[in-house]
C-alpha positions, 0 to 999 in steps of 0.5 A: 499499499502506498503512503498518502500525505494529507494536510490536517487541522488540529484545534485545541479546545477547553476540553481537548483537541479535535483534528480533521483532514482537509480536501477529502470527500466526506467528513472525518474527525478525530478527538483526544485529550492531547494533540497526539491522541487526536492525531492518532484518533484521526488516523484511525478514522481515516483508515476506517473511512478508506475501508468503508468507502474505498480508496477513492474517497481520499482522492483529492481533485484539487489537493491542498497545497498550503494552509493559512490560519487568519482572523478577521473582524466583522463589523456589526 
């Protein structure tokens, strides 16, 4: 099996971490009390997603090249 690299986002919240991949078809989320636990849970969720929906479910028509985090203010 060939390795596949995916860009993922890991968010820290008051009650733990949430992680999700960018650019794949469908919704896949991992969570954990630590950063590493969230990533490991995400890897497991991605593997399940691939098994359940087939390897094409991870295909990216327009793969994410780079990720930026920004903040904006809405008038109001």
